[in-house]
C-alpha positions in Angstrom: -6.7 -8.1 7.2 -8.1 -11.8 6.8 -9.7 -13.5 3.9 -13.2 -13.0 5.3 -12.6 -9.4 5.4 -11.5 -9.3 1.7 -14.5 -11.5 0.6 -16.7 -9.1 2.2 -15.2 -6.1 0.7 -15.6 -7.9 -2.7 -19.3 -8.9 -2.2 -19.9 -5.3 -1.4 -17.8 -3.3 -3.7 -16.4 -5.2 -6.5 -17.8 -6.1 -9.7 -15.3 -8.1 -11.4 -14.8 -10.8 -8.9 -17.2 -12.5 -6.3 -16.7 -13.8 -2.8 -17.1 -17.3 -4.0 -14.0 -17.0 -6.5 -11.9 -15.5 -3.8 -12.8 -18.0 -1.3 -11.5 -20.6 -3.6 -8.2 -19.0 -4.1 -5.0 -20.7 -1.7 -2.5 -19.2 0.5 -0.1 -22.0 -0.3 1.6 -20.5 -3.4 5.3 -21.2 -3.1 6.4 -19.8 -6.2 5.1 -16.6 -8.5 1.5 -15.7 -8.4 -1.3 -13.5 -9.3 -3.7 -12.2 -6.5 -6.7 -10.2 -7.2 -6.8 -7.3 -5.0 -10.6 -6.0 -4.6 -10.0 -4.2 -1.5 -7.9 -1.6 -3.6 -9.6 1.2 -5.6 -8.5 3.5 -8.5 -9.6 7.0 -9.1 -9.4 8.6 -12.5 -8.4 12.4 -12.1 -9.2 14.5 -15.4 -9.1 18.1 -16.3 -6.6 20.8 -17.5 -5.3 21.4 -13.9 -4.9 17.9 -12.8 -1.1 18.1 -12.3 -0.8 21.6 -11.0 -3.6 20.8 -8.4 -2.0 17.5 -7.2 1.4 19.2 -7.1 0.0 21.2 -4.4 -1.7 18.5 -2.5 0.6 15.7 -2.5 4.3 14.7 -1.2 5.5 13.6 -4.4 6.7 15.7 -7.5 3.9 15.5 -10.1 6.4 16.9 -12.5 8.4 13.9 -12.6 5.6 12.0 -14.1 6.3 10.7 -17.4 4.3 7.9 -19.5 6.9 5.3 -18.1 7.1 5.7 -14.5 4.6 6.1 -11.7 4.9 7.8 -8.1 4.3 6.9 -4.8 3.1 9.7 -2.4 1.0 10.7 0.6 -1.7 13.1 0.9 -1.5 15.0 3.9 -3.6 17.6 6.3 -2.5 20.9 7.3 -0.5 19.1 10.4 1.1 16.6 7.8 -0.9 13.6 8.8 -1.6 11.3 6.2 -5.3 10.8 4.8 -3.7 8.1 2.3 -0.5 6.6 0.8 -1.1 6.2 -3.1 0.6 5.2 -6.3 0.0 7.6 -9.2 0.6 7.4 -12.9 -0.4 8.5 -16.4 -3.2 6.9 -18.5 -3.4 9.0 -21.6 -4.9 12.4 -20.7 -5.9 11.4 -17.2 -4.1 10.5 -14.0 -4.8 7.4 -11.9 -4.7 7.3 -8.4 -4.6 4.0 -6.4 -4.6 2.8 -3.0 -6.4 0.8 -0.2 -10.2 1.8 -0.3 -10.0 3.3 3.2 -7.4 5.8 2.6 -8.9 6.6 -1.0 -12.2 7.6 0.1 -10.7 9.7 2.8 -8.3 11.2 0.5 -11.0 11.9 -2.5 -13.3 13.7 0.1 -10.5 16.2 0.7 -9.4 16.3 -2.9 -12.9 17.1 -4.2 -13.3 19.8 -1.3 -10.5 21.8 -2.6 -10.6 21.0 -6.2 -14.1 23.0 -6.7 -11.4 26.0 -7.1 -9.7 24.2 -10.1 -10.2 22.8 -13.4 -10.1 19.3 -12.2 -12.6 16.2 -11.6 -12.5 12.9 -9.9 -14.0 9.6 -11.2 -14.6 6.3 -9.4 -13.6 3.4 -11.8 -14.7 0.6 -9.5 -16.9 -0.7 -12.5 -14.1 0.0 -15.0 -11.0 -1.3 -13.5 -9.5 -4.1 -11.4 -6.4 -4.1 -9.3 -4.2 -7.4 -8.8 -0.9 -7.9 -7.7 2.0 -10.2 -8.9 4.8 -11.4 -6.6 6.7 -14.1 -5.1 9.8 -15.9 -6.3 10.7 -15.7 -10.0 7.4 -13.2 -10.6 10.0 -11.7 -13.3 9.7 -15.2 -15.0 5.9 -15.5 -14.8 5.4 -12.0 -16.3 7.6 -13.2 -19.3 5.6 -16.4 -19.7 2.7 -14.1 -20.1 4.4 -12.5 -22.7 4.9 -9.1 -20.8 7.9 -6.6 -20.6 9.4 -6.8 -17.0 9.6 -2.9 -15.9 12.6 -1.8 -13.8 11.7 -0.9 -10.2 9.7 2.2 -10.2 8.8 1.9 -13.9 5.4 1.2 -15.7 4.7 -0.8 -18.8 1.7 -1.1 -20.8 0.2 -4.8 -20.9 -3.0 -6.0 -22.9 -5.8 -4.1 -21.1 -4.0 -2.2 -18.7 -0.6 -1.1 -16.9 1.8 -3.1 -14.6 4.2 -1.1 -12.1 7.2 -2.5 -10.5 6.7 -1.9 -6.7 9.8 -3.9 -5.4 12.0 -6.9 -6.6 9.5 -9.5 -7.9 6.6 -7.6 -6.8 4.3 -5.8 -9.0 1.0 -3.9 -9.0 -1.3 -4.8 -12.1 -4.3 -2.5 -12.9 -6.5 -4.0 -15.9 -9.9 -3.0 -17.2 -12.3 -5.7 -16.0 -12.7 -7.4 -19.2 -9.0 -8.0 -19.3 -8.7 -9.2 -15.5 -11.7 -11.7 -16.0 -9.8 -13.2 -19.1 -6.7 -13.3 -17.1 -8.0 -15.2 -13.9 -9.9 -17.4 -16.6 -7.1 -18.2 -18.5 -4.7 -18.6 -15.7 -6.3 -20.3 -12.7 -3.3 -22.3 -11.6 -1.2 -18.9 -11.1 -3.8 -17.3 -8.8 -3.4 -16.8 -5.1 -5.3 -15.3 -2.4 -5.1 -11.6 -1.8 -3.4 -12.3 1.7 -0.6 -13.9 0.0 0.4 -10.6 -1.8 -0.5 -8.5 0.9 2.0 -10.6 3.1 4.7 -10.1 0.5 3.9 -6.2 0.8 4.5 -6.4 4.4 7.7 -8.0 3.6 8.8 -5.4 1.3 8.1 -2.7 3.9 5.3 -1.0 2.0 2.3 0.1 4.2 -0.9 1.5 3.5 -3.5 3.0 5.6 -6.7 1.4 7.2 -9.2 3.4 8.9 -8.3 3.4 12.2 -4.9 4.9 11.2 -6.1 7.8 8.8 -4.9 11.1 10.2 -2.3 9.5 12.8 0.6 9.6 11.4 3.1 11.9 9.0 4.6 10.1 5.9 8.0 9.6 7.9 6.2 7.3 10.6 5.4 5.1 7.7 9.0 5.1 6.1 7.7 7.0 3.0 10.9 8.9 2.7 12.7 5.5 2.3 10.4 4.6 -0.7 10.9 7.7 -2.7 7.4 8.9 -1.7 8.5 12.3 -0.6 10.0 15.0 -2.5 11.9 17.7 -0.4 12.5 20.0 -3.2 9.2 20.2 -5.1 8.0 23.2 -3.2 4.8 23.8 -1.1 2.1 21.5 -0.4 -0.5 21.1 2.1 1.3 19.4 5.2 4.9 20.4 3.8 5.9 22.5 6.7 5.5 19.5 9.2 7.0 16.8 6.9 10.0 19.2 6.4 10.6 19.7 10.0 10.5 16.0 10.6 13.6 15.9 8.3 15.7 18.9 8.8 15.0 19.2 12.6 15.5 15.6 13.3 11.7 15.6 14.8 10.8 12.1 13.8 10.9 9.5 16.8 8.8 6.6 15.1 9.3 4.5 12.4 7.8 1.5 10.9 9.0 -1.9 11.2 8.4 -5.4 10.0 7.7 -8.1 12.7 6.7 -11.8 12.6 5.0 -14.2 15.1 3.8 -17.7 15.3 0.2 -17.1 16.2 -3.5 -17.6 15.4 -4.0 -14.1 15.7 -4.8 -11.4 12.9 -4.7 -8.0 14.9 -6.7 -5.3 13.5 -4.8 -1.6 12.5 -4.2 0.3 15.5 -3.9 -2.8 18.0 -1.3 -2.3 20.7 2.4 -3.4 20.7 4.3 -3.6 24.1 8.0 -3.9 24.9 9.3 -5.7 27.7 11.3 -3.1 29.9 13.0 -5.2 32.6 10.1 -7.2 34.3 7.6 -4.8 32.9 5.7 -4.3 29.7 4.5 -1.3 28.3 2.7 0.3 25.2 5.5 0.8 22.6 3.7 1.1 19.2 0.8 -0.2 17.0 -0.2 -2.1 13.8 -0.3 -0.6 10.7 -1.1 -4.0 8.7 -1.3 -7.6 9.5 -1.5 -10.9 7.5 -2.0 -14.2 9.0 -1.2 -17.1 6.7 -1.3 -20.8 8.4 -0.4 -19.4 11.8 2.5 -17.1 10.5 1.8 -13.6 11.3 3.4 -10.8 9.4 3.1 -7.3 10.5 4.1 -3.8 9.7 4.1 -1.8 13.0 5.0 1.7 14.1 7.4 1.8 17.0 10.0 4.3 18.3 12.9 4.7 15.9 15.4 3.5 18.3 13.7 0.2 19.0 16.6 -2.2 19.4 16.8 -5.2 17.0 16.8 -7.9 20.0 13.6 -6.1 21.7 11.1 -8.3 23.1 7.8 -7.2 21.7 4.3 -8.8 22.1 0.7 -8.1 21.1 -1.1 -6.6 24.0 -4.5 -8.0 23.5 -2.8 -11.4 22.9 0.3 -11.6 25.2 1.4 -15.1 23.9 1.9 -13.5 20.5 5.8 -12.6 20.6 7.3 -11.0 17.9 10.6 -11.2 16.3 11.8 -7.9 14.4 12.8 -8.6 10.9 15.4 -6.5 8.9 13.9 -3.8 6.8 14.6 -4.1 2.9 15.8 -0.3 2.7 17.7 2.1 4.7 15.9 4.8 6.8 18.6 7.2 6.6 
């Protein structure tokens, strides 16, 4: 995804930051920064059956949710193929459910379809909440400078106007009410960076999200969700649980997500083919999940066979001169 895409999304769907404001943000941040993320949406889930209902719909164990943590998870169809990845947390009497706009919209259709049989309701928050990212070297120090408590990984803390979640080392998701978000970006212009800067960090932490082309294509383990605590194998039944469990216990999973980098002017769309060299020939090996290009450095998450060698020769099928190098994942897939 490039900055033009994000600006268009902002112009169409965000009420708190304009395309002009986004266009002024730089990709050149070398230290900690704050990025507006207008392409990420939050759904508010209410009603007395909210937790019971989501427990039967998602891969994470809703019963482990507290006021001080958040959960990663996936929402799957009956075959275990994902409509969405998400982050979920408690906000007063409600739950907040956040992710990339494509996946959240797809998930919401299904949640509403089955939710008619439960005391649960779903509310769009685009005119209420803003999503931002805080990341980069010494992001912890930036948070301390703002006077905020620095949460441990997997934990959530309250900040003025919202919540701050620790996704990975020096990498945070920040959800604020719109007034607080506008105040922050007005008060701290020197800390702001383009959304692509945060998304490049997201890729380097091995954290995927689903764009439209890949919704319904993969089971959670294909995107390494078991490695980032987004699947509970002890919670009991949920939609798609049989297939997800089979992937774990019967060794059926043959694909995983890898971090790739290249020097290239390309920014491939989700679903673009990646090829591997076998002797003198090239053949299709995998697909792009997420991609960001910053000044000619291309960062990609890609689904590939899980036995892909670290020295494999990989290229972008649509631009054969784009040759990838495989980067180490920041977590174990075992």
